[in-house]
Structures are given as C-alpha cells and as structure tokens.
Backbone bond lengths (Angstrom), bond angles and torsions (degrees), N, CA, C in turn:
res aa  C-N    CA-C-N  psi(-1)  N-CA   C-N-CA  omega(-1)  CA-C   N-CA-C  phi
1 M - - - 1.455 - - 1.518 111.15 -
2 L 1.325 116.87 -43.55 1.458 121.53 179.17 1.517 110.74 -62.15
3 H 1.326 115.13 -37.34 1.466 120.14 179.05 1.533 110.70 -59.20
4 K 1.334 116.91 -42.72 1.461 121.20 179.77 1.520 111.20 -64.97
5 L 1.320 117.49 -38.86 1.462 120.79 179.73 1.529 111.50 -65.67
6 I 1.300 115.87 -35.25 1.465 120.38 -179.26 1.526 111.22 -79.47
7 S 1.317 117.20 -41.04 1.463 120.15 -174.96 1.529 113.25 -81.32
8 A 1.317 118.73 -19.78 1.467 121.19 -178.16 1.530 112.07 -58.71
9 P 1.345 119.63 -49.39 1.475 118.32 178.97 1.530 112.34 -62.60
10 I 1.316 117.07 -36.21 1.458 120.64 179.16 1.529 109.88 -65.96
11 N 1.309 116.50 -45.10 1.460 120.49 178.51 1.526 111.15 -61.97
12 L 1.315 117.08 -37.78 1.459 120.99 178.29 1.523 110.68 -64.43
13 V 1.309 117.24 -43.83 1.466 121.54 178.35 1.530 110.10 -62.58
14 I 1.308 117.29 -41.11 1.465 121.32 178.65 1.528 110.20 -63.08
15 K 1.320 116.89 -45.15 1.472 120.43 -179.98 1.518 111.05 -64.19
16 I 1.321 117.59 -39.72 1.462 120.97 177.94 1.526 109.63 -64.56
17 G 1.318 116.63 -43.63 1.462 120.70 177.94 1.516 112.39 -60.26
18 E 1.326 116.54 -41.91 1.458 120.86 178.31 1.525 110.83 -63.77
19 K 1.325 116.53 -40.46 1.470 120.42 179.86 1.530 110.70 -66.88
20 V 1.328 117.30 -40.90 1.462 120.95 178.39 1.532 109.58 -62.62
21 K 1.328 116.35 -43.60 1.473 119.96 178.91 1.525 110.63 -62.88
22 E 1.317 115.97 -42.23 1.464 121.04 179.50 1.529 110.67 -60.33
23 E 1.324 116.98 -45.58 1.462 121.21 179.73 1.533 111.48 -66.93
24 A 1.328 116.55 -39.19 1.471 120.13 178.45 1.527 110.11 -64.96
25 D 1.326 116.71 -43.44 1.461 120.07 177.97 1.522 110.70 -63.23
26 K 1.311 116.33 -39.14 1.459 120.39 178.65 1.529 109.94 -61.41
27 E 1.304 116.92 -43.82 1.467 121.41 179.42 1.528 110.55 -66.59
28 L 1.325 116.27 -42.62 1.464 119.98 -177.11 1.522 112.86 -72.34
29 Y 1.330 116.93 -35.98 1.458 120.11 -170.44 1.524 114.08 -121.29
30 D 1.313 117.04 23.74 1.458 121.31 176.07 1.535 108.28 -86.06
31 L 1.330 116.80 116.05 1.461 121.14 -174.52 1.528 113.82 -56.71
32 P 1.332 119.95 -48.77 1.467 118.77 178.97 1.538 112.83 -61.52
33 T 1.331 117.22 -36.32 1.461 120.40 178.33 1.527 110.34 -64.66
34 I 1.324 116.42 -44.16 1.464 120.30 179.63 1.524 110.19 -64.33
35 Q 1.318 117.04 -42.98 1.464 120.53 179.15 1.532 110.72 -60.88
36 Q 1.318 116.42 -42.35 1.463 120.49 178.87 1.528 110.92 -63.56
37 K 1.324 116.52 -41.16 1.465 120.22 179.04 1.524 111.08 -65.67
38 L 1.334 117.53 -36.16 1.463 120.45 176.44 1.530 111.19 -64.65
39 I 1.317 116.30 -41.16 1.471 120.68 178.03 1.526 110.27 -63.89
40 Q 1.328 116.69 -46.25 1.462 120.46 178.77 1.524 111.30 -61.13
41 L 1.317 116.43 -41.46 1.458 120.95 179.17 1.529 110.65 -62.23
42 Q 1.323 116.31 -44.19 1.465 121.17 178.78 1.530 110.72 -60.81
43 M 1.314 116.24 -43.23 1.469 120.48 179.66 1.532 110.61 -63.92
44 M 1.331 116.05 -43.26 1.469 119.49 179.28 1.523 110.94 -60.99
45 Y 1.323 116.05 -40.40 1.458 120.41 -180.00 1.526 110.74 -66.70
46 E 1.326 116.43 -46.38 1.466 120.85 -179.04 1.527 112.14 -63.97
47 L 1.325 116.94 -31.08 1.469 120.71 178.59 1.530 111.91 -83.61
48 G 1.323 116.48 -5.37 1.457 120.48 179.08 1.517 113.97 80.52
49 D 1.335 116.09 18.32 1.468 119.85 -179.64 1.527 112.53 -76.58
50 I 1.343 116.68 -23.51 1.465 119.97 178.86 1.533 108.67 -133.71
51 P 1.320 116.97 148.45 1.464 119.67 178.17 1.530 111.50 -73.69
52 E 1.309 115.91 162.96 1.463 121.68 -175.66 1.528 112.70 -60.96
53 D 1.330 117.22 -40.73 1.461 118.84 -178.72 1.529 112.13 -64.56
54 A 1.327 116.98 -39.79 1.469 120.79 177.09 1.527 110.25 -66.94
55 Y 1.327 115.83 -38.97 1.465 120.77 178.00 1.526 110.72 -60.70
56 K 1.334 116.28 -49.48 1.466 120.41 -177.89 1.527 111.80 -63.22
57 E 1.325 116.82 -39.24 1.469 120.52 179.45 1.525 111.36 -64.41
58 K 1.331 116.02 -46.97 1.465 120.38 -179.13 1.535 110.60 -68.69
59 E 1.321 116.63 -38.09 1.453 120.31 178.53 1.527 110.37 -62.50
60 K 1.319 117.21 -42.75 1.460 121.78 178.48 1.527 110.32 -59.51
61 E 1.341 116.55 -45.10 1.466 121.28 179.04 1.528 111.11 -60.97
62 L 1.338 116.74 -46.40 1.462 120.93 -178.73 1.524 111.30 -65.47
63 L 1.321 117.40 -38.53 1.460 120.24 179.42 1.523 111.61 -68.07
64 M 1.327 117.62 -34.64 1.465 120.23 175.02 1.524 110.08 -65.67
65 R 1.345 116.51 -43.26 1.467 119.87 177.60 1.520 110.76 -62.44
66 Y 1.335 116.48 -38.80 1.463 121.23 178.90 1.528 110.56 -62.40
67 E 1.322 115.91 -44.34 1.460 120.88 179.60 1.531 110.92 -61.67
68 I 1.314 116.94 -43.87 1.470 121.19 178.03 1.524 110.26 -63.40
69 A 1.331 116.47 -44.30 1.465 120.94 -179.54 1.518 110.62 -61.84
70 K 1.317 116.67 -41.07 1.457 120.83 -179.97 1.531 110.02 -65.53
71 R 1.332 116.57 -40.88 1.463 121.08 178.20 1.535 110.25 -63.37
72 L 1.337 116.51 -43.72 1.470 120.38 178.29 1.522 111.09 -62.25
73 E 1.318 116.12 -40.07 1.461 120.69 178.58 1.528 110.66 -62.82
74 M 1.329 116.66 -43.29 1.456 120.60 179.28 1.537 110.99 -64.54
75 E 1.330 117.26 -39.53 1.466 120.71 177.65 1.519 110.94 -63.57
76 Q 1.327 116.82 -39.94 1.464 120.22 178.56 1.525 110.52 -64.12
77 W 1.330 116.79 -41.93 1.460 120.37 178.76 1.523 110.84 -63.39
78 E 1.326 116.14 -41.17 1.463 119.65 179.50 1.529 110.88 -63.78
79 Q 1.338 116.42 -41.29 1.459 120.01 178.72 1.528 110.97 -65.17
80 M 1.320 116.38 -39.91 1.470 119.76 -179.53 1.526 111.06 -66.88
81 T 1.322 117.22 -38.41 1.466 119.30 -178.82 1.521 111.53 -73.78
82 K 1.325 117.89 -28.57 1.466 120.71 177.86 1.517 111.30 -70.80
83 K 1.339 116.96 -30.86 1.455 120.66 -179.20 1.519 112.13 -69.77
84 K 1.302 117.09 -28.98 1.472 120.66 -175.82 1.469 112.05 -80.54
C-alpha cells in the first residue's frame, strides 16, 4: 500500500510528460500543420512581411520537419500493414 502512495505521484508525472511529448510531436510533425505553416510563410514573404533570408531559413526548417513527418507516416503505414 505504501508503495502505491509513493509511486502514484511519480507515475502521474511520467504520464503527464508522455502526453506533453505526444502533443509536441503532433505539433512538430503534423503534416497539415506543417503545410499550413508553409503557406503562411509564403504569403508573409510575398507580402514583404519577412526578408528573403528569414524566409529561406524558416522554409528549410519546415521542409525538414515535413520530410521527417512523411517518413514517420510511412513507417506507421508499414507497421499497420505488417500487423494484418
């Protein structure tokens, strides 16, 4: 019983940490979110809201995230098809 009282707060912190990581990964590697950010970035550049160097740097970052997200998506599909 004492073990449960001591480990419960630790388990709660672990679960919260896992949920935060899950949400952060979702934000970082969600394909529609990345696509929307690329569109917004393009619009900002075309309207002259950001300089070209800042645009290229941010675009490079978003495209790398997109590539990772696409790879993760393909891995998930492969795992799902192997299970069937």
